[in-house]
Steps between C-alpha positions, in 0.01 A plus 500: 500500500694573182311684224377294209672749268833483683663285232413745221708777658790262557494386139462857373809608693687208355405602147586870541833424672607243240389738227723774644788253515439408135506866397827551691647193330399643163673827593818307581489307172440817299807665661730199485738693271450848648834639631491565874167324557455313827257211509194548719276270697176519693537421868224257599360502852214309660191708563380554855335177621145469629426589766742790522657637812246648743201316354291250690597150403230317299434133544791382283818325606764768466537780243386453143724635223360765269740457211791702364563868450764690303745693712729720289661478157866519591834479319734206552825685559802462730633838615837353604566387142414851379760651733757242395430551130529878523826476693657278234342700217671813633838326483423376150419854386829622650725234350320503165561873473868462592548205266348686206710814559824305539424287194475820294833616643663170407365534146662842473837402644491185283799323657668285392446570130678632192329837538565544871743751649741225605548380141516857364769587753692187405498617138615846609792362702601284202490800266728693739743209511500485121568874481787455748648239269450720192484864616568630147209306348208733425259209474587385853433851626165515323401174670591647840285806433208284381524255791529788744183648358331159536599497868354848548180413314458184705521707819249743346265218403515340844430821683226628269327161496510471878373856531211423262398189694532696824254758366268216396518365856408846626195508272405150616532618859262788428249254354542266799432782747190595301384137500547476878289809561236386250468156661472653848231734369309202357528316833365810673203506261432130565517569873221753459287256302557227759413746778159547338427126521663347811316711762171351375603146588607388153829376355612665171714203396566614143614842626731322743654311209560815297662670799725204579605479136604867512698438818678211327594734215615767745718250687718448192571874481565580864509309830162554666316376806120479506312574819123427488302747711137483613411851617307548822227688315441229242143382538458128564744307281518123510780346708651366178506843334857593399478873563689788335862471389764731640819479288836556669859476384690221673776609742400865491289599797261777410539457123145415398397503137133474602381601846163389642349666807419238765190683616326634191666299224598818313799439273789713379747415226860612550657510156849362449747733328873519422733797543823521300835631625421840352201527734245475217221246530438250222356452246703542296790367703819695433799419716564220745235418761539702819197373692159335476197657665170352608282800572697705751725210606847489339666161457865604494636150559299341214459184709217347302495242223313431180546613142534865603801423721662298221457792259646745752804282563558464126430864409700658782437666836672712765593299809507619861859623453408712200670271247347379175420129501335273246607257231479738203657814653777290655581331170495836320730647767744210459503554125574869556787418733642242264475729198659788690783293648587330171472810279680730748800271543509428127496875432771559761734257324398618154573863582862410579560377144509628146320409183672369190761761397339754734687755708214609724371280787213277389239618748207288615381190315152487661275801542333512845339838456795690639475336845828452687393379847225245557161665541200289615263726309664425162396190308838405357376176344242701309731772361828315442623505139823504300619850407388605153853593381619146579213342305575729203880459519630186680856636480401711801494183713800506733729199468836672542667633810704759311392765251597533135615218274385213717350239268667222693434637848236286673559565871169678563314239294631226727400698809149538359479128423630414849208689650301177457683339792570815701348507848284797593724561801785576256305753296646848489163675500272538803228234492155471659462304822464122514695423184747211519661253263542542126249617242408143406478392866274792594271447202483124560402570862219728379364232269545232767301699757225556243490129419478402868223755567301390195539131583398563862189691390405227252552224755298681766225573250478134398500384864230748600297408192493140622373619839238725342377216280490266800301741715267581211443127444409460868278804484321374190453159660299680769339787311500389138201351322521127427249414230495135607417600856237750389332245272490254790345769720251584228378141481487480882295818533276397211416168661437670833271751326311222323468305824356803677253547214406134527447551873245771423321260267486236773365746754248622247373143458478464878302823527274390217420179690425699813286759326317283249519152652428543873143511636330321210452160665148365452399742228 
């Protein structure tokens, strides 16, 4: 026969379980605006019925329910959406980094504009044409000297500005590497805290949230894969326990930022570092990137993504063939080639002429630091300038082909002006490799390639941003706190709690009748 007090225990369980659910709902409401928080719920399960397994069956038809019991307080989270979000977030970090770096380069090159090199060169060619028409005019010569100096200063400005931004990118890369190692260290610390809770059969949900939020941040910096591990020697964790996070770089077997032992759960952080082409490890980063290391593993091919990869591709790196690659070093190299080719050929023609009423050859117009043959180690765009004696005395500018009284001789001036449309293949000086077309054609190709790269990075960033927002929306629809839903749950649990309390009152009245009302007949 069922105990008279059976209903009290059933109602008590109902009250305690609904109370726990109310507290969990309050926790959700309080953290509705907490970044990275995942809503939680209490898993309800029916208590073991009476009679239980192995007990003799009392004289009742079937098993009698004994109420409800709280299982675990678990997070509502979809791991697949986490993987998808981190994959897209890595791409967003990569394209955002590229887009920002290329936008700064476009601001420096500033084409088309009145202050860009293309317009300055157009003014220089016009001044040469004017001098060819009036070789005896001192004012025309002064304009040529001034416009030539503007051309040189524009090259100087471009190169120095690109070099400054490149150094800024190097500093940002140092900070990014530090952030990566710091985040991994924080994940390792959270692993240790979680390892002190899970083996005792509990779920540290708030610690899970903090760890997942750190992984989300890490995914924007570098492409990572998370592998949850439950060590063999790990006590008695619940089946729903997440375990310890092992952090690996995607597409690099053996490159583990955080290693977790599958037996003991002991962890080891392998710090990420960068080595420059001079063999010196950053920070500070000086020289193009030679390799990236994760602990003792060297990632020579740099086949990962994220913000770090975008910074490396912008800043500059040494490829497998030993050549320098990267948007900024390549643009700076093209500027050097262009400055050298233009100034060298201009000087070659200028040296064949004579200044106004001069008997000695004119010499060079542009000063390239005494360099005659192209040298990859010399930054021609940074050092190019008009010779001081030409700035001081424009009569030293060669316009004539013959020495002496040559005020009307303009043959050299016309040759200098015709350099505008002269193909590189017809230059008399030896040029660097991969130079074709005219000065204007080569420069327009440089700007065109920059524009295409910048537009591609912006488009990819915008497309990936849409995907990130979409995945995050789906993730929040599962894991985010809905105040309307929580308020509905609160009312539901409140009514259930009140009903259980009312059940105790009813049973109490029944017991009172039994205790105080039975056995008094006839008194």
